[in-house]
N, C-alpha and C positions, 0 to 999 in steps of 0.2 A: 687410696683408702684414707679415711679420716682417722687421726690419732685421738680417739676419745679420752684415753687415759692421760695423755699429755695435756689436753685441754682442761680436764678436771683438775689436774695438778696445778696448772696455771691459775685456774679460777680459785682453787683452795688457797694458793699462795697470795693471790690478790686480796682475798677476804681476810686472811690472817694479817697482812700488812695494814689493811684498813682498820681492823679491830685494834691493832697496836697504836695506830694514829689516834683513834678515839680515846684509848686509855691514856695516852700522853696528854691529850687535851683535857681530859677529866682530872688528871693529877695536877696539871698546871692551874686549872680553874680553882681547885681546892686550896692550892698554895696562895693564889691571889686573894681569895675570900678570907683566908686566915691572916695574911700579912698586910694587905691593902684595905680590906674590909669593904663595906658598902655605906655610902653616905645616906643618912636618914635622920629625920627629926620626928618621925611618926612614933608617938609614945606607945601605941598599941603594939606595933611591930617590935619595938625595943623590949617591952615587957615580955611579950611572947617568946622572943628568942633568948633573952636572958634567963627566963624561967627554966630553960632546958639545962642550964649549968654549962653549956657548951658554946656560949657566945658572950661577948663583953662589949659594952658601949663606952666610947670615949667622947664625952660631951664637949671637950675642948676642940675637937675636929668634926663633931657630929657624925661619927662613923661607928658602925658595929662590926666586930670581927667575929667570924664564924670558924670554929675549930673543924678540921676535916671530919672528925667523928660525927658532928652534927649533920654534915652533908651526907655522909654514908647512911646514917640512921634515917634521914628524911627520904633518901632515894629507896632504901630498903622497904620503907612503909608505904611508899607511893604505889598507886595502882599500876599494874604492868600492862593491862589491856583496857580498852574502852569499848563501849557499845558501838558497833559499826566498824570495828577495825578490820574485819574479814570480808569487806565488801569488794566484789570484783571490779576491776578497773576496765571499762569497755575496750579501750584500744589495746591493752595488754592481752585481754582474752582473745581479741580478733587476731593479733599477731602471733601469739604463742599457743593457739588452740591445737591440741594434739588431734590429728586427723582420725585416729582410730577410736577415740571416745566421743569427740564432738563437744567436750566440756572445756570451759575456760579455766584459767589458772587464777586462784585468789591470791592476791598479794597483801600480806598484813601491813597495815600502816602503823606508824609510830612504834615499831618494834624496837625495843632498846638493844643497841648493839652489844652492850655489856653482857646480855643474857644469851648470846649466840654461842652454841657449842661447836667449835670448829676443830 
C-alpha cells in the first residue's frame, strides 16, 4: 500500500525548505543592494530612485545604494499575476491528466514563492 500521508509530508517539507532558500536569497539580495549598490550613470534612474528617499547615489563610484525598504515597497506594489499566467502546459496536462475528469492541470507561471501559504 502507498503511504500517501508520508509522501505529502515529504512534499510539504521539501516546499518549506525551498521557500526558506528563496527567503535567504531575497534577504541576501537586499543586503547586497544596500551595501554594494548598483553601478549606474543614468540620470533618470538616479533621480527616480533618489526621489523615493530610500536610495542614495555616490558619484565618486557611480553607484546607487537601495535601502531594503525600497525593495520591499517595490515588490509589494508590483503586479502579482500577468495575463496568460494560468495557461495549461501541454506536456503537463498529458502526463498529469486525472483519468476520472479528463481535464488537464493548469500550472500558474511566475507565481511568487513568497506568497505561497505552506
